[in-house]
N, C-alpha and C positions, 0 to 999 in steps of 0.2 A: 504494500500500500504506500502510495506517495502522497504526502501531505504538503500543501503549499500554504504558507501563512503570509499574508500581505500586511506588513506593519511589524516593527520590532520595538514598540513601546511596551509598557507593562502588560497590556493585553496579549500581544504577540509572544512575549517572553514566557508568561505564565502558561499560555496555551501550548507552546512548544515543549516546555518541561513536563506538563501534564500528559501530553501525547507520548513522550518518551517513556514515561512510567507505564502508561496504559498499553503501549505497543512497542516493546523493546526492539523489534526487528524492522519497523516501518522507516521509510525514508522521509526525513523532515527537512524542508527548506523554509527559511525565514528571511523575507525580503524587507529591507529598510531603505527609505528614500534619502537619508542624510548620511554624511561621510563618517560621523562619529559612531563609536560603539553604542549599543542600546542604552538609553539613559532616560531619566525621569524628568519631565518638564516641571513637575512640582518642586524639584530641587533647585531650579534656576534662581528663585529669589534668594536662597541661601548663598548661592554663588555670587550674586550681585552684592550681597551684604559683606562678602569676604569671609564667610564662615567656613566655606569649603572651596576647593579648586575644582576644575572641570571633571577630574576623575571622580570626585565625590558625588557627581550626578549619575555616574554609571550604575546601571541596575545590577550588574554582577561584577565582582571586584577582581576576578582573575581572567587574564587575557584568553586562556584556553578553555574557559568554562563550557562554551557551547560545543567546541570541538570534542571535548571529553564525553559529552552526552551524545555525540553523533548527530548534532544539529548543524546543518550547513547554512551559513549566512550568505546572503546575496544582496548586493547593492542594486537598487532599482526602484523606480516609481511606476506603479501600474498606470497605463493609459488606456487599455482596452481589454475586454474579456470576451472570449469566444466560448460560450457554454456548450456548443455542439462539439467542438474539438477538445474541450476541456483544457484550454490554454490561456495564458495571460501574456499580453504584450507590454513590455516595459519601455520607458522613454528612450533608452539607448538602442532600441531596435531588437533587443533580445526577447526570446520567448521562453516560457516555462510551462510545462504540462503539469497536470495534477490528477489524482483520483478523488481527493477531498480538498476543498478550498476553504480557508478561513479569511474573511474580510475583516481585518483589524486595522484599517487605515486611519482611524482616529479622526481628528478634526483640524481645522485651520482657523486662524483669526479672521474675523470679518474686517474688511476695510471699507467703511462707508463711502459713498460717492460724494466726497467733499472736495471742492476745488483746492488744489495744493497738497492733497494727501500723499503725493509721490515725491515731495521734496525730501532731500537726504536727511534732514534733521527730524523726520517723522518716522517713528519706529513702532513695530509691534514687539511683544515680549513673549515669544513662543518657542524659539529654538536657541541652541547654543550660539549660533551665528548672531541672532538678535541680541543675546546677552552681551556679546563682545562689543557690538556697536553701542549699546546703551552704556556700558561701562566706560567707553571712551568719551561719551558726551555728558554723562551725569556725574560730574565732579562735584566736590563739596562746594556749596554756594551757587551751583548752576540753577537757573530758573527752568523748572520743568512743569509742563501741563500734562495731566493725564485725562484722557477721555474714557470714562467708564468707571463706575464704582460698584461693580458686581462682585461676585466671589473671587474671580481671578484678578480683577482690578484691585481689590483690597489686599491681596497677597503681594501684588507688585508694589502697591503703595507702601506697604511695610518695608520692603527692600529699599525703595527710594528714600524713605525717611532715614533708614540706617546709613545711607550714603551721605546724609547731611545736605540734601538739596533743598531749594526753596520751591515748595510744591503747591500747586493748585489742582484740585480734582473737579472734573466737570461730569455731571450725571444727568441724563435726560429724565430719569424717573423723579418721583416726588420725595425720595429718600435714598439712603445708601442701601446697597444689597437688596434691591426691590424684589428679586426673584427667590430670596430665601428668608426674608424678614418681614414681619408685619409692619404696618405704618409706624406704630409706636416704637417698636424695636429698631427699625431702620433710622428713625429720627434720633434715638438715644445713641446709636453708633456714630452718627454725624456729630452730635454734641461732644462725644468723647474725642473724636478725631480733631475737631476744631480746637479743643482744649490742649492738644499736643502741638499746636502751631501750624496745622495744615489748613489751607483755605478750601472750602467745599462750595461748589455751585450746583444746586439741584434744579430740576426743571429747566435745564439749559443744555443746548447742544453746540456743536461747532459748525458755524455757517461757512467759513472759508479759512484757508491758511495762506498767508502771503509772506514773501521775504520781508523782513523787518529792517528798520533803520536803527532802533535802539537795541535790537537783539536780532539773532539770525531769523527768528520767526515772529510774525504777528498773527495771533490766533483770535479771530473774531467770533464771538459767541452769538447765539440766537437772541440773547437778551440785549444785544447792542454793545456789550463790554468787549474791549480788545485787550488781550493778554500778551505782552512780549515774553518770549521764552527762548531758551537755547535748545530745548528738546521737547517734542510732543510725543507722548506714548499713547497709542491706540489700544485700549482694552475694552472694546465694545462688544465682546462676546465671540463665540466660535460657531462654525458650521461643519457638519460632517463631510468628510472627503468621499464623495460618491460620484464625481463627474465621470469617472472611467466606466461606470455601470450604465451610462446612457445607451439606449438602443439595445439593451439586453433584457431578457425575461425576468431578471431579478427585480422584484417589486421594491420601489423606493418611494417614501413619502418625504418626511424631513430627513430621516436616516433610512438604513436598510431594514425593512420590516422582517421581524423574526418571530417564531413561536416560542413556547416555553422550553424547547430543546435548543434554541438559538439557531434553528434551521430557517433558511430563506425559502422563497417560493420555488427555487430550483433545487432538485435533489442533489445532494453532495456538496452544496455550498452553504456555509454558515457565516454568521457575523457576530461580533462581540465588541464591547467597549464603546467609546464615544461615537462610533459610526452606526451603532445598532439602535433600532427603535423597537423596544421590547414591551411586553404587557406589564402594566402597573399592578402592584400587589393588591390594591383594593378594588379598583374599577375595571381592570382588564384592558383599559384603553392603552394604546401604544404610545410610548414616549421615549425620547432620548434623555438619558441621565448621564451626563458627562462627568462622572466622579470615579475616583480610583477604586473604592470598595466594590461598586457595581461592576466595573471593568474586570476586576479579579474574579468575581463570582461567575460572570458570564464567560470568561476565558476558560475556566475549568469545566463548566457545563458543556460549552461548545466542543472542547477537545475530547471529552469523554464520549460524547455522542458521535463525533467523527471517528472515534476508534471502535464504534460498534456497541457501546453501552447505551442504556436507556436511563438518562438522567434529566430531571426537569428543574428549571429555575422557578422558585416559588412565586416570583414576581419582583419587579423593580421597586425598590424603596428609596425615596429621596433621603440622602444623608449629607448634611453639610455641617462641618465644624470649622470655625474660623477664628484665628488669632489676629485681632486688629490692634496693633500697637499695645499689646498686653491685655486687651479686653477680649475674653473668650465668649463667643456666641455659637449657637447651634440651632439647627432646625431639622426635624425628622418628619417623614411621611407627608400627609396633606396638612401642612402647617397653616394653610389659609382657611381650613375648615370646610364646611359644606354650606349649601344655600340656607339650611335651617339655622345657621349661626348658633350652634350648640357648643358653647365654649366658655372659658373663664380666662381673665387676663389680670396679672399682678405686676405692677410697675413701681419700682423704688428708684427714682431718677437720682436722688442724692447719693445713693450707694451703688449706682450703676448695676442694678439687678432687675431682672425682668423674667416673667414666665407666662407663657400662653399655652393652654391645653385645649384641644379640639376633639369633640366626641361625635360618634355616630351610634345612637342607642347607648349601650353601656360599654362601648369599645373606644379606647383612645386611638384616634387615627392620625393625629398630628400634634406637634409640639414645637415651640420656639423658646429659647432661653438666652439670657445674657448674664454674664457674671456668675454663673453657676457651674462649678467644675466637678464637685463631688457627686457621684452617683448619677450623673446626667445620662450615662449609657443605659440606665434603667428605662428611660423614656423610649429609647429605640427598641428595647426588648418588649415592652408592653405593646408598642405599635406593630412591630414585625410579627409577633405571635398572636396578634388580634385577641389579646387577653380580655375575657369578660370581667368587668370590674364589679358588677353587682352593686352592693350598697356603697362601695368605695367611690363610685362616681359622684354621689351626693357629697361625700366627705371632701373630695378633691375640688368640687365646685366652691366649697366654703373655704378650703385651705389647700391650694394647689401644691404648696411646698411639701406636702405629705406624700408625694408620689413614690418615694422609696418604700414607705410602709405599705402603700397600695400594691406595689410589686410583690413584696414578700407575702402579703396576705392572699393575693390572687393567684400566685404561681406555685407556692410551696404546699406540698401535701401535709395535712395535719399528722402529728406523731401520736400513735396510740401506744400507751404504756400497758404492759401486761404484768 
């Protein structure tokens, strides 16, 4: 059996290693589109802060790791797929055949259609090559504007703050981290960030970018304000890498549509990670969840099914844990709740603490927290296991901070003494 994996990020690496355990004799080829060894994009902020060097981003620390496992690495970016011939065409003109294919091509940064977006001082922060360019421009005291204050944007913001730049963050939403935080929580994070000396502009976009006179760039916002800067970083979100699947029978919506086996609409082809659009744990609706825990779970499930086993993914669960300049925040599941608005919210702005719990019947389906670090994983457990809370739902509505007690009471079997 010949397995071809497109992508050598965390998804591709975990899938390749899982395949090797499941099929010791199979041929495994893992293709990556960048010249560096397989690495973690999530480690790039630590690189920019100077906490690690480039080798610290590598997913496996020994140069012969994949060779020892009999996993062949191939350089190449897929540009076309022939499902009839079971072959992939790469950008260098080479082809690779397969018996089983895993699409783990991940995602790429969005570059909004803004005039001036291609100026050399405008950067994304997604690859090691990007990191090198940012490091050269973001010196201590440099004026930096960052477009986007979502999850990835906040991680980049922390790295920039660590470099001592003069930073302004521009976010189109009405709050920071709008796709993982409630309005109250997102506003509290903004207040925290501003208290650390970073300027934040919400409900604002970038209208155009021009060469400046007082600085290399003049960034005009939709609010009418113009910001002079040395560097503009675009952190406006990511989109799955699916263009090479055009004109193929592989069904693609926002990402590659897969079932609970991570199988696509074409037999023998699977997808996992940021590129996959998989069923949600609660609703069954398909969604792309571009976070590493889901990528790792999907990689294992896809690989085991590729090797002939019957393994199902329970469903995608949104999991977000963020450190914003020392303030820890998290959200799990359907943190926004349901149309019924059955939830409870507790906010202590002076102590930078916040908790929101969202219910459906007596099941916790979503949670958001700020400043809570002990036992917060319990919230994920209650949501992921769809634990029936019974009488504890009423207790939590009165005192949501008692969620650890609710977990113990609802999940532990009573002890019978004889």
